[in-house]
N, C-alpha and C positions, 0 to 999 in steps of 0.2 A: 447427530449420530454419537454414540457411547462409545463408539470404540474402535481404531486405526490399525486397518491390516499392517503387518511390520511391524509396528511399536510396541516394544515390552518393556515391564516394571524395570526402572532403575538402569532406563539409557540415559546418556546425556546430550543436552543441545544447546550450542552459544548463540545466538542472537547479537549480531556482528550490529552497532546500529541499530535495537533491537527495543528500547526508551520509546518510541516513536507511536505512533495510530497501530501502523499493522504489529509492530514488534509486541507491544503489550498487552493485546487481543491474541496474541500469539503462546505467546509466554504464560498464558494464565489456562491455555487451554490444555498447553500441554502438559504442566502441573500437574490437570485433571486427570490426564493419564499415568500420570505417575513417573514423567517424565521429569530428570532433574534439570533446571535453566539456570544459565548462566547468559547475562545481558552485558555487553560493550558496548558503549553509548559515550562520544565526548559531549553529548549534549550542545551540539552546536548547530543542530540546524531544528525549528519549531520545539525549542524547549526553554526554559525559563528564562535563560541567558540570553538568546537575541530576543525574545519578548520583550526583554527591558532596555537595547538596546536600538535596534530597528523602529525607527518612528513608526512608519506604517505597520508594524505588527502593534504598535502599543494599543491603539486606541479601544480593543478590546482586553485587555493585560487583565482586569479580574477576574474575565467568565474564564478565560483561558488558560490564566494561572490557575484555575480551581479544577480545571480537566485535570493538568499537567498533573499537577500535586496527587490529584484520587489516581491517576495509572503508579504513580510510585506507592502509592497506600495499598492498591491492591495487591501488585507486585510483592510489595513486605511481606503482606499478609499470607502469599502462596509463596515466602522461603524462596524465592529467585534470588540472584544473589548478583550486585549491581557492581560492574567493573567501571570506572573511569578511565578513561582509555583513549589513544588518540590512533585512528584504524589508518590514519594515512601515513601512519611511523612504522615502519617497516621491523623497523628493534621489539616496537610492544607488541604488538600481532605478534614476532615470532615467542616473546613471552608465555602469550596467552594461548596461541595452540600447541605448546611445551604442554598442556594438560591433555588430554584425550577424549577427545568428542565425537559422538554415533555420528550427529548431524550438527554442522556449521549451517546459517543463516545468513545470507550477504545483505543487508536489508540498507545500509548505509549510502545515501545518496540525497543530494540536494531536491527532495521530491515538490519539486516546484516548475513546470514548463520555462514559466514565463523569466521565473528567478536565474533558470538557467543559461537562457539568451543573455540577459544582461548581464549577468556576473559568468561568466564562462569558465574563469580559471578557479572559481569557489566551485563551479561544478566537478571538475577536475579535480582537487584537492578531496573533497569529503564522496566522491562515485570510484573514479577512478583507480586513483592509486590507493583508497582500501583494498578494491576488488583486486592491481598487481598484488599488493602484498598475502592478501591471502590464497590465490592461487598459486602463488610461490611456495607458501609452505604447502596447500593440501597435494601437489602435483606429486609430492613423498608419502602422501599420506594416504592410499588405495582407500583400507577401511573405514574414512570418515565421509561422509556423505555430502557435499556441496550443495545447498540449493541457494540460485541467484535469481532474483527478482530485477523480471526486467521491466516491460510496459507495453499496454496494445498502443502506445504513438510509433513505435519502429514500425509497423507499417504503413505509417502517413495517410495522407486521403485517401479512404478507401475507394477504390474504382467499382464497388460491386456492393451489395446488400451484405453479404457474409465470407468473410473470410477464415482461415485456419491455418495449421502450423506450414502447410507446405504452402503457401501464398508469395508469392515475391513484396521484400519490404522496402520501401523509400523511408527511411526516418527523419521525420519532420522535426526539426529543432534542434538544438543541442542536447537536451535532455534526452532525448531519443537517441539520437547520433553515438551518446556512450552509452546508454542500455544498449543497443544494436552490436558496439564495438566488442562489449562483454560477453554477448552471445556469440560471435563471430571466433574469439580468442578459447574459449570452452571448449567449440567444437574441433579448434583449429589441435588444439593440443588435448584432446582424446584420443586424436588419430594419432598418436605418437607417445600417448604414458597412459597409465592405469588413472587419471583422473576423476576421481566419482563424483559426477555433480549432475543434476537436473535444474532447467530451467523453467518458471511461470512466467507468463506474461495476463496481469490481471487489467482489471477494465473498469473505472468511473465507481469506483472503490466508496462507500459510505458506510456510518454506522459512530456508534460512540464516541464519545472524546474525539472526534476528530477536529483539527485546527488548521487542516490544509485549505482550508476556503475553495474547498470546489463546489460546484453548483448545487449541488443536495441541500448541503450544509447554509450555505450566502442563502437559499432562499428559505430558507426554514428557519434563521436567525429573524431575516427581516419579514417576514408574515410573522412570528413571533412580536417583534417590536412596532408593529404594526402599520409599517411603511410598502409602498409600494416596490413590485418586483421590477426588476429592468431586465432582461435578458438580452446579452450580447451574438446575437446570430441567426440562425434563420428558424423561422420557425415549423420548419418541417427534421429540424437534424436531430439527430438519433444518439445514443450513447446504449452501450449496454452496462446497466447501474451490475451495480457486486455488492452484496453486501456481504462486511467486512468477517461476518460468521463465514459464509460461503467460501471466498478466498483460506480463510484457516484452515478451515477445511482438506483446502488442496493441498496448500502449503504442506500441512503435516503427512499426507499420501506423496506429496514430492520427495520428502525429507526420507522416508522409513520403508517404503513402500518397494523392495527389489524389483519389478518393471517400470521404476521412473530412473536409472542409471542411463545417463547419456543422453537422456530424452529432455524434448519441449513438448510444454506442456502451455494450450488457452488454460486459464482458472478465470471462469465467469458463467457469470448468471447462465448465457448462451442464447441471451433474446433481448436484442435492441428495440427500448422504447423509445420517444419521441421526448426530449429533456423537458416540454410544457406537459408531460404526464404529472407531473412529480407539482406542478400547479394545480390540478386537478385532486389530485389524492391532499394536495394543504387545504382544499378549498371546504375539505371536510370540516374542520376545523377551526379556520379562517374565512368561515364565509363572504367576506365583505374585501376579501383580499383582490388588491388590481395589479393589472401585468403592463407593461409598457415592454416591445422588442426594439431593439434600433440595432445598428450596425454594428456586423461578427468583428470583435476586434480581441484576439486571444490564442493564444500560444501554442494552441493544442489542434490538430487536424480531424476535419470529418470523419468522423466512423463508424459501422456501424454492429451487425452480431460480431463475435468470435465464440467462432463455433470448437464446444468442447466436447466432440464425441470422440477424442483421441483419449483424455483423459475418466472419462465416461467408461471404456472398453478396456483401456488400461489397469488402470488406479480403482474404479468402481466409485470416483467421482461422481459426488449427487447433489447437487446444488440445491437448497432448499426454501430459498426466499426469492420471490417472487416481488418487483416492484411496490407494489402494493404491502405485502404482507413486510418486508424489510421496511421500509421509506417510514408506514406506520408505527411499525416496532420504534423508531426511531424519533418520530415525533412525539411518542408518549412519554418518550425519555427528556426529552426536553419538556413536555408540559410538568410532569411529577416532579423534577428538577426543579422548577421554579418556584414551586408549591416548598420546595425545603429550603432553595438557597438564593440571594440576589440575584440577579441576570438581567443587567443590564448592555444592550447591542447596539453601536454606533456604526455609521454607515461602510460600510465598509465593499472593496471588490472582489468580484466574483471570477473563477476561472469557470469554463468549459472542463471539466477532468471528471 
């Protein structure tokens, strides 16, 4: 997609928690559209710092450090300003938002369901506190659009094959509870103010330079390392896999399109596929791949398709990457990278996200 409805040259966007997987990809596309971008990030989640101090995350420190350093190099090359900040500090958030922005993306969170469950206080500090600080400032600035990144986990265990934005939510786990609380607070605040916001629910993201250890990433890395894949789940389990570039398209539309005002959108590919479809695609490159299925042990709910008709109708959202095309692109990126840089993967756990 070459251009986005509502985006104008020299508009300004702030990405809070924007140095992560989603944020750096979003920042790069915004720069291609001529938008000035600032990133405010404390580097406390999926960063060089926490890779260095958390034992479970040091197993592939070399590879993931390389990914993180490349993110920063790409951002620097596109003249994205990086602000080191703590979004859980009200004073720091107030100072940053003293500058005018057309759109503020709130991406700050502990984006791991399992870690949010085991460290709920950390999840609140890195997710809910930044949220409160940001809306406290932007409730007085209706000229600035806030885009809040929610999650497919707010639906909880799906009771049918597909859901849309009108379906009831039953959040599953601490991560989902915090995300859903943010959604409800925004809608209630919007009833009594001019708070300018939109909400995006993504699903099962995958793509280059991700270190979140979602199933798509870990399957690929274990296949690359020549190890048997271990799937912790039901063989018929499905996810609505969404390539990062499709999510970025939806986030930009949610930020700049006038019809996104105080709206909620599923921003997904819109077609859940069996998780084990990943194995079929991987076997084209790794024909001797072995698979073992074990009892489900996940911090995420059983899900299906998140219907995206609303985003298509109101915003012109047009997801372009089927699982076959997007995952193939992701695999080729790993293979090409392995020819240029040393990549050694150790045995690491996987989540069905």
